[in-house]
N, C-alpha and C positions, 0 to 999 in steps of 0.2 A: 077329808081333803085330800090328804097321803095317797090312801088308796085309788082314788081317781086320777091322780097323777102318775101314778104308776102303772094304772090300766091306760091310760091314753096311748092312741097309737103313735107311733113315733112321725107320721105324714101329719097329724094334727099339730101335734108338738112344733115341727117345722112352719107349718102357714102361719099359727100362732107367732111365734118369732119373728119369721117373714114380715107380717103385718104389722107388727110392733116397729121392726128395726126399720122397714120401708117409709113408715109414719114418720119415725125421726128424720130419715132422709128427704124426705118430701118438705118436712119443716126447716131443713138446714139449706135445700139449694133451690125452692120454690120462691121465686123474687116477690111476687106479689104479698105473700105473707111477712116477709122481712119488711118490704115498704112500706104497709099498712103500719107495723109498729115503728119504723125510722121516721115518720113522721108527726110521731104524738109527743106531746111534753110532759105526759104523765112520768112519776116515779114510781118504780116498785122497790122496795127497799132502799131506797135512796140512789137507785141508779135510773139512768133513762130506760124506757122501755126496749128499745132496740138492743142495750146490752143484755137486760134480762130476759130477753126473747131467745139470744145464743145459750146463756146459762143455762136455761130452763130446760133447751133442746139437749145440751149436755147431759144435764140431770136425767132427763128421760133416757137417753142411750145408756147411759152408765147404769141405770135402775133395770134397764130390759136386759142387759148382758148379765147382771148379779142373780138377776131372776132366772135368766136361763141355766147359769150355773149352778144355781140350788136346785132345779127342777131335775138337772140331769145328775147332781149327785143323788139324789131322793130314787132316781130310775137304776143307778148303778153304771151309769153311761160316761161320768167324768173321768177323766184320766187314762182312758184306754188306749188311745194313741203314745203314750209313753210305755204303756205295760206291753203293746204289741212290740216297739221297737227295741226293747230289753231283753225279748225271748227270743 
């Protein structure tokens, strides 16, 4: 798996991350998804579904960013901006 991530083209990595974060953005700003969850009386872990909807979206967003950081560390790309400023 590590070799596959290292060999992955930068353009493919950007497309995958863009789709993931775009999906999170769509969940956050597309009103029908939220409104469909808002009218429900169901509870998710003791919270109304509308609140759980926002928390799930936030967790997906953080997971996407954490995954991107991990992939960039494996590829040796993480932290290059800081190295370029100091040289």
